[in-house]
C-alpha positions, 0 to 999 in steps of 0.5 A, a space after each residue: 206552159 200551165 202548171 199542170 203541163 209543167 208537172 206532167 213534163 217534169 214527172 215524165 223527165 224524172 222517171 228513169 224508165 221513160 228516159 230511153 223513150 224521151 226524144 233526144 234524151 242522151 243529148 239533153 244530158 251531154 250537150 256541151 253548150 250548157 253553161 257552168 258558173 264554175 267552169 272547173 266543174 265541167 270536168 269534175 267527178 259528179 258525185 263528189 261535186 254534188 256533195 260539195 254543192 248539197 247546201 247550195 244557195 247562191 245563184 251560181 251554186 244552184 246553176 252548177 248543181 242543176 248541171 250536175 243533176 242533169 249529168 246523172 240523168 235527173 232532169 226534174 232536179 236540174 230544172 228545179 235548181 235552174 228555176 231557183 238560180 234564175 230567180 236569183 239572177 243567174 244568166 247561166 241558168 236561163 241559158 241552160 233552161 232554154 237549152 233543155 227545152 230546145 233539145 226537147 223541142 218544146 217551143 212553148 216552154 222556151 217562150 215561157 222561160 224567156 218571158 220569165 226574165 232574169 231577176 234583178 235586171 233592168 229591162 235594158 240590161 235584160 234586152 242586152 243579155 237576151 240579144 247576146 244569147 240569141 247571137 250566141 245561138 249559131 248552131 242549126 239546132 239552136 234556131 228555135 232558141 234564137 228566134 224565140 229570144 229575138 222575138 221576145 226582145 223585139 215584140 216586148 222591148 222594140 229593140 231595133 237590133 233584134 228586129 233586124 236580126 230576125 229579118 236577116 235570119 228570115 231572109 237568109 232562110 227564104 222565109 219572105 212572108 215572115 220577113 215582110 211581116 217584121 219589116 212592116 212592123 219595123 217601118 211602123 216602129 222606126 220609120 226613119 230607119 234607112 234599111 227597113 224600106 229597102 228590105 221590104 222593097 226587095 221582097 216586093 221587087 222579087 215578087 215583081 210587085 214593082 208598083 209597091 217596090 218603087 216608092 219604098 226604094 225611093 224612100 230608102 234613097 231619101 233616108 240615105 240607105 247604104 245598100 249598094 244595089 239601091 240605085 239600080 233597083 230604084 231605076 229599074 222598078 220605075 222602068 218596069 212600070 213604064 215610067 222612064 222619066 221617073 227612072 231617070 229622076 232616080 238615076 240623078 239622085 244616085 250620088 256616088 253610084 255613077 260607076 256601078 255597072 248595073 245602075 249605068 245599065 238601067 239609066 241607059 235603058 231609061 234614056 233609050 226608052 225615051 229616045 232610041 237614038 240617044 248618045 250613051 257615050 257619057 255613060 260608057 265613059 264612067 267605066 274604064 273596063 272594056 269588059 264592062 263597056 261591052 257588057 253595057 253595049 250588048 245589054 242596051 242594043 240586044 247584041 249577042 255577038 261582039 262582031 255585030 256591035 260594029 254596025 250598030 253605033 259609034 259607041 263601038 268605035 269608042 272602044 277600039 
């Protein structure tokens, strides 16, 4: 934020008459997730503790004095102490400033605090600290802190772990446009990352954009993705494009996926697409469960009632 905006915000926070009107002001003083260096001060009597820290100079003391200032409702002095503590290298002060501005729902201030960094920390150490802070932001009202911290690490330091966390959060929140944007970036930054193409393919598969999903699924296979649904989706995407031979080629590449029911289902459909009389007994034999075999037969031959399968194929007799 600009210097003028900072002055206006802090002046607003420092006027007692405004505290009642300040959105979430009570939470700003009482949120238990603020962090002390000296944990014993959390239960201390405030005026006495403030007197003990009146000449505070160390990062830890400045941070704790800021928390005590906030407890008596003086956010202006709290922020001043936290700024000084952060400049002296206090991770706790950084966390507390993020908490304050998150409660005030000031995303610009959160971003600026994150950009200021932690004094005396290397870039790698700072990234590690930010990533841990983001992972600690697990409550719903910490979503803004979490996202901004992760974005700062991801955009500035290109931390793959932060990028994956951002993408995972976006997918969990069904924010597919944002997830797709970040997956595109991940592919450009880490082209050999096995899960990036699968994530992007999954979004496009959901949108029925099979033409763009299929090559990405195959790329994920090439890179050795461990995603359990990869095989079935890679076969199905080619089937949806009317490319049964390429679907079967993907089935042949699925090492270790032969006993996955959905992959077997899609492989059987691909074979039937090429020859509706094909013998699928070898696929059925992959599955020991009679329920799985009935599921596959009904899906392959479009039979809704079990009795009808008797008249359709020799595979049914295999089940008896």
